[in-house]
C-alpha positions in Angstrom: 118.8 121.9 79.6 119.3 118.1 79.8 118.6 116.9 83.3 119.5 113.4 84.2 117.9 111.7 87.3 120.2 109.0 88.8 120.3 107.3 92.2 123.2 108.5 94.3 125.6 106.0 96.0 127.3 107.4 99.1 126.6 110.3 101.5 124.9 113.6 100.7 127.5 116.4 99.6 128.0 120.1 100.2 125.8 120.7 97.1 123.0 118.8 98.6 123.1 121.1 101.7 123.2 124.2 99.5 120.2 123.2 97.5 118.3 122.4 100.7 119.2 125.9 102.3 118.2 127.5 99.1 114.9 125.7 98.9 114.3 126.5 102.5 114.1 130.1 101.6 110.8 129.5 99.9 109.4 128.2 103.3 110.9 131.3 105.0 109.2 133.7 102.5 105.8 131.7 102.8 105.7 131.5 106.7 107.7 134.7 107.5 110.2 132.3 109.5 111.8 128.9 108.8 109.2 126.5 110.4 112.1 124.2 111.7 115.5 124.9 113.4 118.0 124.8 110.6 120.7 124.1 113.2 119.0 121.1 114.5 120.7 117.8 114.1 119.3 115.4 111.4 116.9 113.0 112.8 117.6 109.9 110.7 115.4 107.0 111.7 117.6 104.3 113.1 117.6 101.0 111.3 116.3 102.4 108.1 118.0 102.7 104.7 118.3 106.2 103.2 118.7 106.6 99.4 119.0 109.6 97.3 118.0 110.4 93.7 120.0 113.3 92.2 118.9 115.5 89.3 122.0 116.5 87.6 122.4 119.2 84.7 125.8 118.4 83.2 128.1 118.2 86.3 125.8 120.5 88.4 123.5 119.1 91.1 120.2 121.0 90.6 117.8 118.9 92.8 117.3 115.6 94.8 114.9 113.4 96.4 115.7 111.6 99.7 113.6 108.5 100.5 113.8 106.1 103.3 113.0 102.4 103.0 110.4 101.5 105.7 109.2 98.1 105.5 106.9 97.6 102.6 106.8 101.5 102.1 109.3 103.8 100.4 109.0 107.1 102.2 109.8 110.3 100.3 111.5 112.3 103.2 112.6 115.2 101.2 112.4 116.7 97.7 114.4 119.8 97.1 115.2 121.7 93.8 117.5 124.6 93.4 115.1 127.7 93.0 117.2 128.8 90.0 116.0 125.5 88.3 112.4 125.6 89.6 109.3 125.3 87.7 110.9 123.3 84.8 109.4 119.9 85.8 112.7 118.7 87.7 110.7 118.1 90.9 108.0 116.1 89.0 110.8 114.1 87.3 112.3 113.3 90.6 108.8 112.2 92.1 108.4 110.0 88.9 112.0 108.4 89.4 111.1 107.6 93.0 107.7 106.1 92.0 109.3 104.0 89.2 111.9 102.7 91.6 109.3 101.8 94.3 107.1 99.9 91.7 109.9 98.0 90.2 111.3 97.1 93.5 107.9 95.9 94.8 107.1 98.4 97.5 103.4 98.6 98.4 103.2 102.3 98.4 105.3 105.5 98.6 104.5 107.8 101.6 105.3 111.2 102.6 104.5 113.9 105.2 104.0 117.6 104.2 102.3 120.7 104.9 98.6 120.5 103.8 98.1 124.0 102.5 101.5 125.2 101.0 101.1 125.1 97.2 104.3 123.4 96.4 103.7 120.7 99.0 100.4 118.6 99.1 98.7 120.2 96.0 102.0 119.5 94.1 102.0 115.7 95.2 98.3 115.3 94.4 99.3 115.8 90.8 101.5 112.6 90.9 98.7 110.4 92.5 99.3 111.0 96.3 96.3 111.4 98.4 95.9 112.4 101.9 95.3 109.6 104.5 94.3 109.7 108.2 97.4 107.8 109.2 99.9 105.1 107.9 99.9 102.6 110.7 103.5 101.8 111.2 105.8 102.5 114.1 108.1 104.4 111.5 105.3 106.8 110.5 104.0 107.3 114.1 107.7 108.4 114.8 107.6 110.9 112.0 104.5 112.5 113.6 106.3 112.6 117.0 109.5 114.2 115.6 107.5 116.8 113.7 105.6 117.7 117.0 108.9 118.1 118.7 110.3 120.2 116.1 107.2 122.5 116.3 106.3 122.0 112.6 102.4 122.0 113.5 102.6 125.4 114.6 103.0 126.6 111.0 100.1 124.7 109.7 98.4 121.4 109.2 100.7 118.4 108.4 99.3 115.4 106.6 100.3 112.0 105.6 100.0 111.3 101.8 100.3 108.0 100.1 100.3 106.6 96.6 99.6 102.9 96.3 101.3 100.6 93.8 99.2 100.5 90.6 97.4 97.0 90.3 98.7 94.9 87.4 96.3 94.1 84.7 96.1 90.8 83.2 97.9 87.4 83.7 
């Protein structure tokens, strides 16, 4: 398998939606229900640019990472890998691509919100340098918490902010 990671230009496709639905089944099996309303409209933050990194095996989309540019932060909004391509390092490669893009473009940090105790959520991201933080003090991040509360996500377990800061450069 030769999976290529590349930034996508243009809107998401039906293949993105298919992968998202398949990945959602992992949450359904973990919680017994899907912790969000899959028929709810997308809540794209107004005034923020969305970008997508695709993981492609030949001509087949097998995963993606959706990020939002939020001032000095790049926010990892969603990471989904097709379950039939899971546990092959694709999610980690997507996270690595997001971090590489963030550091090369001068972002101060990459943030995300996730379930604290779901094994493929916070514990997964910790392996890539993300750490739980009390809060990220921006209007954008406060809005994420409000949206999650309105969707009832906290009823299914603790949600946390996670952040990884841009590495400090050594030398001149």
